[in-house]
C-alpha positions in Angstrom: 66.1 56.7 115.0 68.5 59.0 113.3 70.0 62.1 115.0 67.8 64.3 112.7 64.6 62.4 113.8 65.6 62.7 117.5 66.0 66.5 117.0 62.6 66.7 115.3 60.7 65.0 118.1 62.7 66.9 120.8 61.9 70.2 119.1 58.2 69.4 119.0 58.3 68.5 122.7 60.1 71.8 123.5 57.6 73.8 121.4 54.7 72.1 123.4 53.2 70.6 120.3 50.6 68.0 121.3 48.7 65.3 119.5 46.0 64.4 122.1 44.1 61.8 120.0 47.2 59.7 119.2 47.6 56.3 120.8 51.0 55.8 122.4 50.6 52.1 123.4 53.0 51.1 120.5 55.8 52.3 122.7 54.7 50.6 125.9 57.6 48.7 127.4 60.2 50.3 125.1 62.8 50.2 127.8 62.4 46.4 128.4 64.7 43.9 126.8 62.0 42.1 124.9 60.8 45.3 123.1 61.2 44.6 119.3 64.2 46.1 117.5 63.2 48.3 114.5 59.6 48.8 115.4 57.8 51.3 113.2 56.1 54.1 115.1 54.4 57.3 114.0 56.2 60.6 114.8 53.1 61.9 116.7 53.1 58.8 119.0 56.8 59.3 119.8 56.2 63.0 120.7 53.2 62.1 122.9 55.3 59.3 124.5 58.0 61.8 125.4 55.4 64.2 126.8 54.1 61.5 129.0 57.5 60.4 130.2 59.3 63.7 130.5 57.0 66.5 131.3 56.7 67.9 134.8 53.2 69.1 136.1 54.5 72.7 136.0 55.2 72.4 132.2 59.0 71.9 132.5 60.9 69.1 130.9 62.8 66.5 133.0 66.1 66.7 130.9 67.6 63.5 132.5 64.5 61.5 131.6 64.4 63.0 128.1 68.0 61.9 127.6 67.2 58.4 128.8 64.1 58.1 126.5 66.1 59.3 123.5 68.8 56.8 124.2 66.2 54.0 124.4 64.6 55.1 121.1 67.9 55.2 119.4 69.2 51.9 120.9 66.0 50.1 120.0 66.3 51.4 116.4 62.7 52.7 116.4 61.7 53.7 112.9 59.8 57.0 112.8 57.2 57.4 110.0 
């Protein structure tokens, strides 16, 4: 993912934009070594994945986890469409 794409999904997360009917299973295991490099994933799925991984129950964002998730998405060269 490019820096601009990371900014887009992070901004949607911070604005509390949600896509409840989007399947996020395409990013299952993205932190594992056997996750494919260059996988194509919809923007909506990435935003919902970040919501699942980084949101506290009180609505706050776990900033450390967000940084980890963004690093993984960038290092795995996930392609956002």
